[in-house]
C-alpha positions as CSV (number, residue, x, y, z in Angstrom):
1,M,37.1,41.2,28.2
2,R,36.1,42.3,24.7
3,G,38.5,43.4,22.0
4,T,37.9,45.7,19.1
5,Q,39.4,43.0,17.0
6,V,39.9,39.3,17.4
7,I,41.9,38.5,20.6
8,T,44.8,36.3,19.6
9,R,46.5,35.8,22.9
10,V,46.0,36.5,26.6
11,D,48.9,36.2,29.0
12,V,48.9,36.3,32.8
13,I,52.2,37.5,34.1
14,R,53.5,36.9,37.6
15,N,56.7,38.7,38.6
16,G,57.7,39.2,35.1
17,Q,57.2,35.7,33.9
18,V,54.2,34.3,31.8
19,V,52.3,31.8,34.0
20,F,49.2,31.3,31.8
21,T,48.6,31.7,28.1
22,E,45.4,31.3,26.1
23,S,44.7,31.9,22.5
24,P,40.9,32.4,22.2
25,L,40.7,33.7,18.6
26,N,37.5,35.5,19.4
27,H,36.3,39.0,20.1
28,E,35.5,38.1,23.7
29,F,37.4,36.2,26.4
30,V,36.3,35.2,29.8
31,A,38.3,33.1,32.1
32,E,39.0,32.1,35.8
33,W,42.5,31.2,36.7
34,F,44.1,30.2,39.9
35,D,47.8,30.2,40.7
36,H,48.4,26.6,42.1
37,E,52.1,27.2,42.2
38,P,52.6,30.6,43.8
39,S,56.2,31.8,44.3
40,R,57.9,31.7,47.7
41,R,58.2,35.5,47.8
42,A,56.5,37.5,50.4
43,T,54.8,39.6,47.7
44,D,54.0,38.7,44.1
45,Y,52.5,40.9,41.4
46,Y,50.3,39.8,38.5
47,Y,49.0,41.6,35.4
48,V,47.3,40.6,32.1
49,V,48.5,41.4,28.6
50,V,45.9,41.0,25.7
51,R,47.0,40.9,22.1
52,Q,44.7,41.5,19.1
53,S,44.9,40.4,15.4
54,D,45.6,44.1,14.5
55,G,48.7,44.1,16.6
56,E,47.2,46.3,19.3
57,R,47.9,45.3,22.9
58,A,46.3,46.2,26.3
59,W,47.7,45.7,29.8
60,S,45.9,45.6,33.1
61,S,47.1,47.3,36.2
62,P,49.3,45.1,38.5
63,L,47.6,43.2,41.3
64,W,49.9,42.9,44.4
65,V,49.4,39.8,46.4
66,G,51.1,38.9,49.5
67,D,51.7,39.1,53.3
68,Y,51.1,42.8,54.3
């Protein structure tokens, strides 16, 4: 992802809880993350929140993962 300002924080959220945080302090951020401790629920949802140095934020659409 590329921000219009410096990206100060990136959070991965699972079921409403932060499970990964990174503070790149750059205009670009690339990462690969694996959930090595998934919940025991039948379905989990994940999304990403990005914060910039100017106070602006961006959210991804949720990704639903589970037994369907």
